[in-house]
MIROMI-887848 format. One record per residue (C-alpha): residue number from 1; residue in one letter; chain; x, y, z. Coordinates in nm, 3 decimals. Layout:
// MIROMI-887848
+-----+----+----+---------+---------+---------+
!   i ! aa ! ch !      xx !      yy !      zz !
+-----+----+----+---------+---------+---------+
! NUM !  a !  A !       X !       Y !       Z !
...
+-----+----+----+---------+---------+---------+
END
This chain:
// MIROMI-887848
+-----+----+----+---------+---------+---------+
!   i ! aa ! ch !      xx !      yy !      zz !
+-----+----+----+---------+---------+---------+
!   1 !  m !  A !   3.441 !   0.232 !  -3.453 !
!   2 !  n !  A !   3.284 !   0.564 !  -3.361 !
!   3 !  f !  A !   3.159 !   0.686 !  -3.023 !
!   4 !  s !  A !   2.788 !   0.620 !  -3.080 !
!   5 !  e !  A !   2.820 !   0.263 !  -3.217 !
!   6 !  p !  A !   2.802 !   0.077 !  -2.880 !
!   7 !  f !  A !   2.496 !   0.278 !  -2.783 !
!   8 !  i !  A !   2.324 !   0.192 !  -3.109 !
!   9 !  r !  A !   2.406 !  -0.180 !  -3.073 !
!  10 !  r !  A !   2.287 !  -0.200 !  -2.710 !
!  11 !  p !  A !   1.968 !   0.007 !  -2.667 !
!  12 !  v !  A !   1.898 !  -0.142 !  -2.321 !
!  13 !  m !  A !   2.238 !  -0.027 !  -2.195 !
!  14 !  t !  A !   2.170 !   0.316 !  -2.345 !
!  15 !  t !  A !   1.832 !   0.336 !  -2.169 !
!  16 !  v !  A !   1.971 !   0.221 !  -1.833 !
!  17 !  l !  A !   2.261 !   0.467 !  -1.857 !
!  18 !  t !  A !   2.028 !   0.755 !  -1.949 !
!  19 !  v !  A !   1.785 !   0.678 !  -1.665 !
!  20 !  s !  A !   2.069 !   0.648 !  -1.412 !
!  21 !  v !  A !   2.216 !   0.983 !  -1.520 !
!  22 !  i !  A !   1.873 !   1.151 !  -1.489 !
!  23 !  l !  A !   1.809 !   0.998 !  -1.145 !
!  24 !  f !  A !   2.155 !   1.093 !  -1.024 !
!  25 !  g !  A !   2.098 !   1.449 !  -1.148 !
!  26 !  i !  A !   1.761 !   1.478 !  -0.974 !
!  27 !  l !  A !   1.905 !   1.336 !  -0.651 !
!  28 !  s !  A !   2.204 !   1.571 !  -0.665 !
!  29 !  y !  A !   1.988 !   1.875 !  -0.742 !
!  30 !  s !  A !   1.757 !   1.807 !  -0.449 !
!  31 !  r !  A !   2.054 !   1.794 !  -0.210 !
!  32 !  l !  A !   2.211 !   2.126 !  -0.312 !
!  33 !  p !  A !   2.257 !   2.353 !  -0.008 !
!  34 !  v !  A !   2.120 !   2.670 !  -0.171 !
!  35 !  n !  A !   1.863 !   2.910 !  -0.026 !
!  36 !  d !  A !   1.648 !   3.133 !  -0.244 !
!  37 !  l !  A !   1.656 !   3.407 !   0.019 !
!  38 !  p !  A !   1.960 !   3.385 !   0.244 !
!  39 !  a !  A !   1.925 !   3.500 !   0.605 !
!  40 !  v !  A !   2.115 !   3.827 !   0.630 !
!  41 !  d !  A !   2.121 !   4.053 !   0.934 !
!  42 !  y !  A !   2.190 !   4.412 !   0.841 !
!  43 !  p !  A !   2.352 !   4.617 !   1.118 !
!  44 !  v !  A !   2.141 !   4.909 !   1.236 !
!  45 !  i !  A !   2.253 !   5.194 !   1.460 !
!  46 !  q !  A !   1.987 !   5.414 !   1.611 !
!  47 !  v !  A !   2.066 !   5.736 !   1.800 !
!  48 !  q !  A !   1.811 !   5.963 !   1.965 !
!  49 !  v !  A !   1.922 !   6.296 !   2.112 !
!  50 !  s !  A !   1.718 !   6.542 !   2.315 !
!  51 !  y !  A !   1.779 !   6.918 !   2.307 !
!  52 !  p !  A !   1.493 !   7.087 !   2.498 !
!  53 !  g !  A !   1.388 !   7.429 !   2.374 !
!  54 !  a !  A !   1.577 !   7.411 !   2.044 !
!  55 !  s !  A !   1.420 !   7.463 !   1.703 !
!  56 !  p !  A !   1.441 !   7.189 !   1.437 !
!  57 !  d !  A !   1.704 !   7.393 !   1.247 !
!  58 !  t !  A !   1.920 !   7.425 !   1.556 !
!  59 !  v !  A !   1.888 !   7.054 !   1.631 !
!  60 !  a !  A !   1.976 !   6.970 !   1.271 !
!  61 !  n !  A !   2.280 !   7.201 !   1.260 !
!  62 !  a !  A !   2.414 !   7.144 !   1.611 !
!  63 !  i !  A !   2.342 !   6.773 !   1.655 !
!  64 !  a !  A !   2.230 !   6.586 !   1.343 !
!  65 !  t !  A !   2.489 !   6.715 !   1.094 !
!  66 !  p !  A !   2.797 !   6.646 !   1.315 !
!  67 !  l !  A !   2.660 !   6.301 !   1.396 !
!  68 !  e !  A !   2.606 !   6.228 !   1.026 !
!  69 !  r !  A !   2.966 !   6.328 !   0.950 !
!  70 !  q !  A !   3.097 !   6.095 !   1.221 !
!  71 !  f !  A !   2.875 !   5.807 !   1.112 !
!  72 !  m !  A !   2.990 !   5.841 !   0.749 !
!  73 !  q !  A !   3.339 !   5.737 !   0.864 !
!  74 !  i !  A !   3.211 !   5.389 !   0.961 !
!  75 !  n !  A !   3.308 !   5.130 !   0.699 !
!  76 !  g !  A !   3.022 !   4.945 !   0.533 !
!  77 !  l !  A !   2.761 !   5.208 !   0.616 !
!  78 !  e !  A !   2.526 !   5.245 !   0.321 !
!  79 !  l !  A !   2.227 !   5.448 !   0.439 !
!  80 !  i !  A !   2.188 !   5.735 !   0.684 !
!  81 !  t !  A !   1.856 !   5.897 !   0.766 !
!  82 !  s !  A !   1.792 !   6.171 !   1.017 !
!  83 !  k !  A !   1.483 !   6.339 !   1.153 !
!  84 !  s !  A !   1.493 !   6.664 !   1.349 !
!  85 !  s !  A !   1.197 !   6.776 !   1.557 !
!  86 !  p !  A !   1.152 !   7.075 !   1.793 !
!  87 !  k !  A !   1.318 !   6.900 !   2.087 !
!  88 !  a !  A !   1.504 !   6.599 !   1.949 !
!  89 !  a !  A !   1.711 !   6.454 !   1.669 !
!  90 !  r !  A !   1.692 !   6.096 !   1.555 !
!  91 !  e !  A !   1.954 !   5.916 !   1.345 !
!  92 !  m !  A !   1.922 !   5.574 !   1.183 !
!  93 !  q !  A !   2.196 !   5.394 !   0.991 !
!  94 !  a !  A !   2.199 !   5.064 !   0.814 !
+-----+----+----+---------+---------+---------+
END
């Protein structure tokens, strides 16, 4: 007796078993707790520094660069952007 013999002899049992497996699969698939786009909050640090009367180069060298060096020591930090203007420096990290 081979594996497929009872299924060949009883086609109704084969049909009922196949339909129940398909329905169980559809029911199980619809109850999976999976999100296409998981909700993730990325940490953001924003620093704004004012240095009245300073040029953008001075602000970048005296304020932005030392801050960038300090921020690079934070674990998990992936992106640092900075913007220096005539009176201020702005740092954003994510």
